[in-house]
LUMNU-601997 format. One record per atom (N, C-alpha, C, CB): residue in one letter; x, y, z. Coordinates in steps of 0.2 Angstrom, whole numbers, plus 5000, padded with zeros to 4 digits. Atoms other than C-alpha are relative to their C-alpha. Glycine has a CB too. Example, Ala and Ser with C-alpha at 12.3 -4.5 7.8 and 13.67 -1.06 7.14 Angstrom:
A500449945000
A506249785039
A500450065000
A499550005006
S499649944999
S506849955036
S499650055003
S500250024993
This chain:
X500250024992
X506046774685
X499449995000
X500250055005
X500850044995
X504546684694
X499950055004
X500149915005
X500649964994
X503246784702
X500349965008
X498949974998
X499950064993
X503746714719
X499450005004
X500550035007
X500849994995
X502346674732
X500250045006
X499649925004
X499949924994
X503246814744
X499650044996
X500950045001
X500349955003
X502646914731
X499350014999
X500250004996
X500550044999
X501146824730
X499450015007
X500449945000
X500250004991
X500846824748
X499850085002
X500749975005
X500149934999
X501247024750
X499550034999
X500450024997
X500349965004
X499947064738
X499349995003
X500249984993
X500550034995
X498646954749
X499950035007
X500249955002
X500249954995
X499047044763
X499950055001
X500350015003
X500349925001
X498847214756
X499350004999
X500550054994
X500550015002
X497447154751
X499550015005
X500049954997
X500250014995
X496847094767
X499950075007
X500349945001
X500049934997
X497347264776
X499750074996
X500750015000
X500449955002
X496647374764
X499250005000
X500150004993
X500950024998
X494647284768
X499950015006
X499749944998
X500050004992
X495047294785
X499950095000
X500849975003
X499849955000
X495647484784
X499350034996
X500850014998
X500649985005
X493947504771
X499550005005
X499949954992
X500550024994
X492847424786
X500050045004
X500149955002
X499949964994
X493547534799
X499750074998
X500950005003
X500249925001
X493247694788
X499049995001
X500250044989
X500650014999
X491447634785
X499750005004
X499949974998
X500049984992
X491247604803
X500050075001
X500649965004
X499749954999
X491847764808
X499550064996
X500950004996
X500349965003
X490947864795
X499149985000
X500449994993
X500750004998
X489147774800
X499850035007
X499749924999
X499949994994
X489747794817
X499850104999
X500849975004
X500149925000
X489748004812
X499550014997
X500650044996
X500749995002
X488247984803
X499350025002
X499849964997
X500850004996
X487047924816
X500250075007
X499849895007
X499949924994
X488048094829
X499650074995
X501250035001
X500349945004
X487448204813
X499449995003
X499950004991
X500849995000
X485848134814
X499950005006
X499549954997
X500249974991
X485648154833
X500250055001
X500449965006
X499949925001
X486248324830
X499550034997
X500650024997
X500450015003
X485048334818
X499250015002
X500249964997
X500550034996
X483648264829
X499950055007
X500149905001
X500049964997
X483948374841
X500050075000
X500249995004
X500249935002
X484048534835
X499350024998
X500350014994
X500749995000
X482248494829
X499850015005
X499649954998
X500149994994
X481948474846
X500050055005
X500249955002
X499949924997
X482548644850
X499450034997
X500850034998
X500649975004
X481348694836
X499450015004
X499949974994
X500650024998
X479848624843
X499950015005
X499849954999
X499949974992
X480348674861
X499950084999
X500849975005
X500549925002
X480048844855
X499650034998
X500050034997
X500849975002
X478748844846
X499449985004
X499949974991
X500350014995
X477948774862
X499950045004
X500149975003
X500349934994
X478348934872
X499750034996
X500550055004
X500149935003
X477949054858
X498949975000
X500650004989
X500750035002
X476148934856
X499850015008
X500149904996
X500249974993
X476148944876
X499750075001
X500650005005
X499949934998
X476349124876
X499250044996
X501050044997
X500649965004
X474949164863
X499149955004
X500249974989
X500550014997
X473749044873
X499950025007
X499949934999
X499949974991
X474249104890
X500249925005
X499050055003
X500250064995
X474548924896
X500850005002
X499649934995
X499450024998
X475948884908
X500649964999
X500050005004
X499750065001
X476148724907
X500449974992
X499449965003
X499949995008
X476548734888
X500650035000
X499350044995
X499349974999
X477848854891
X500549995002
X500050045003
X499450024996
X478748784904
X500249914998
X499750005010
X499950055005
X478748634892
X500750024995
X499449994997
X499949985006
X479348714879
X500950035002
X499450054997
X499450004996
X480748784890
X500749955002
X499750015004
X499550065002
X481448624893
X500249944998
X500049995002
X499850035006
X481248554880
X500750054994
X499249984995
X499549945005
X482548694873
X500649975005
X499750114999
X499050004995
X483848674887
X500149945002
X500150055010
X499750055002
X483748494885
X500449994995
X499549974999
X499650005007
X484248514867
X500650025000
X499750034995
X499349974999
X485548624871
X500149975003
X500250055002
X499850024998
X486148534883
X500649914997
X499550015005
X500150075007
X486048374869
X500750014996
X499250014992
X499649955005
X486948504859
X500850005002
X499850084999
X499450004995
X488348534870
X500349945000
X499950015006
X499750094997
X488748334872
X500349994993
X499249915004
X500150025006
X488448304853
X500750014997
X499450044997
X499749965005
X489748434846
X500849975000
X500050095002
X499150005000
X491448384853
X500049944999
X500650025008
X499950075001
X490948204849
X500050004992
X499649965004
X499849995010
X490648264829
X500650025001
X499550064994
X499349955000
X492248354832
X500449925000
X500250075007
X499450084999
X493248174838
X499949984994
X499949945006
X500450065004
X492048064827
X500650054992
X498850014999
X499849985006
X492748194811
X500749994999
X499950085000
X499450014999
X494548174815
X500449915000
X500050055006
X499950075000
X494347994816
X500049984994
X499649975003
X500150005008
X493647984799
X500450014998
X499550044997
X499549975005
X495148074792
X500449945000
X500350075002
X499550055000
X496347974799
X499849924997
X500149995007
X500150045005
X495547824794
X499949994994
X499749995000
X500150015006
X495147874777
X501250034998
X499050074999
X499150005002
X497347924777
X500349945000
X500550045005
X499550054998
X497647754783
X499849944995
X499949985009
X500350045007
X496347664769
X500550044996
X499150024999
X499849975005
X497147784758
X500849964998
X499950075003
X499050014998
X499247734763
X499649914999
X500550045013
X500050085000
X498547544763
X499749994990
X499149975008
X500250035008
X497647554744
X500850034997
X499050044994
X499650005006
X499247624737
X500649965002
X500350084997
X499750035000
X500247514746
X500049934996
X500050005006
X500450055006
X499247364738
X500050014993
X499449995000
X500050005008
X499347444720
X500850014999
X499350064997
X499450015000
X501247454722
X500349925000
X500250045006
X500150075000
X501047264725
X500049974993
X499449975004
X500450035007
X499947234709
X500550044996
X499150034998
X499749975005
X501047344701
X500649954997
X500350075003
X499450055001
X502747234705
X499849954996
X500249985007
X500350075001
X501647084700
X500150004994
X499449985003
X500350005008
X501147144683
X500650024996
X499450064998
X499250005002
X503047214680
X500449944999
X500450055005
X499450054999
X503747044684
X499649944996
X500349995009
X500350055005
X502346954674
X500350044992
X499049995002
X499749965006
X502847084659
X500849974999
X500050085002
X499550025001
X504447034661
X500049924999
X500350025005
X500150065003
X504146854662
X499749984991
X499549985005
X500149995005
X503246874645
X500550004997
X499750024998
X499549995004
X504646944637
X500449965000
X500250065000
X499650045002
X505946824642
X499549934996
X500649985006
X500350055006
X504646674635
X500150004994
X499350004999
X499950025007
X504546744620
X500550024997
X499650024997
X499250035002
X506446764617
X500249945000
X500550035003
X499750064998
X506746614623
X499649964994
X499849975009
X500250025007
X505446574610
X500249994994
X499650024998
X499649945003
X506246684598
X500549964998
X500250075004
X499350035000
X507946594600
X499849934997
X500550005009
X500150085004
X507246404599
X499850024992
X499249955004
X500150005007
X506346464584
X500950024995
X499350084999
X499349995003
X508046544576
X500349954999
X500550035004
X499350055002
X509146404580
X499949954998
X500549975005
X500150075003
X507946264574
X499950024992
X499349955003
X499749995006
X508046374558
X500650004995
X499850044999
X499249995003
X509746404556
X500449914999
X500550055008
X499950074998
X510146204561
X499549974993
X499749995009
X500350045006
X508846164546
X500350044995
X499150004998
X499549985004
X509946274535
X500549955000
X500350065002
X499350035001
X511346204540
X500049934995
X500449995008
X500350065005
X510646024536
X499749974993
X499749985002
X500250015008
X509946044518
X500650064998
X499050024998
X499549965003
X511446164516
X500549954998
X500250075003
X499750065003
X512446014515
X500149954993
X499849985003
X500150065007
X511645914501
X499750054994
X499349935001
X500149965006
X510946074491
X500650034998
X499450065002
X499449975002
X511746204481
X500250045003
X500050034994
X499749934996
X512746344488
X499650084998
X500950004998
X500549965000
X511746504489
X500650014994
X499750055007
X499749985009
X511846594471
X500050085003
X499249994990
X500049934996
X512846764474
X499750034995
X500650035001
X500349955003
X512346924468
X500450014993
X499850065005
X499649985009
X513646944452
X499849944998
X500950004997
X500150065004
X512946744446
X499350024998
X500049935004
X500949975002
X511146824448
X500050044994
X499550055007
X500049955007
X511446974439
X500850034997
X499550065001
X499249975001
X512947044429
X500150035002
X500250024996
X499849924999
X513947184431
X500050044999
X500250025000
X500449935004
X513347274420
X499650015001
X499950014994
X500849974996
X511847274427
X500050025007
X499449935000
X499849944994
X512547344444
X500150034998
X500549995005
X499749944999
X513447484440
X499650034995
X500850004999
X500449955004
X512647634432
X500550024993
X499950085006
X499649965008
X512947674413
X500450095001
X499150024992
X499449945002
X514447804407
X499350044997
X500749964992
X500249965006
X513647954400
X500350014993
X499950065001
X499349985007
X514347974380
X499850074999
X499949954991
X499649955003
X515148104373
X499550044997
X500649974995
X500749985002
X513548154363
X499750035006
X499549944997
X500449954994
X512648204379
X499950065003
X500249985004
X499849944996
X512548364385
X500049975010
X499450084998
X500150044995
X512948344404
X499550025003
X500449995003
X500549984994
X511848344417
X499950085003
X500349955007
X499849934996
X511448514425
X499550015007
X499750064994
X500050014992
X511348434443
X500550065003
X500349925002
X499449954996
X512948554447
X499850054997
X501049984998
X500149915005
X512248714435
X499750035005
X499350004992
X500349975000
X511748844442
X499750064998
X500150005004
X500349955004
X510448994434
X500150065006
X499149994997
């Protein structure tokens, strides 16, 4: 059975689908990474705002304290905005990963089908080759057998006396194969 074009086309389609889903997964992972980086920057902004509040309290500078309070409020608002987006993006990444793995499995199944078909084709080709050799050899034997001597039988090659086991003589004691002690 030759591997059909449809099966090869199916494998190509599965490869393309897997590649598309891999790219979608990488894109979602990149977006998630950007959101997590923004969250880390926001957390750093909040820490700087708190340190600005503490520095303003030590130096008794009201503008520093107010700036620090505003920085922490802005960071808290941004964190409140980023947390649900990160959660949604994590769910998207999980869905993309599952879809990518599903497409990878489908591609591997198509590859296995093709590999099995190729192996079957190889076995069939080997059988045909062996059959051809067997036919050639048997026709050669038949062709050579008409002019050649008939094959030598076992009786002609070895006399009957050589083919049978010798009988024990009366003088020899019986073998001890059957005796128990």
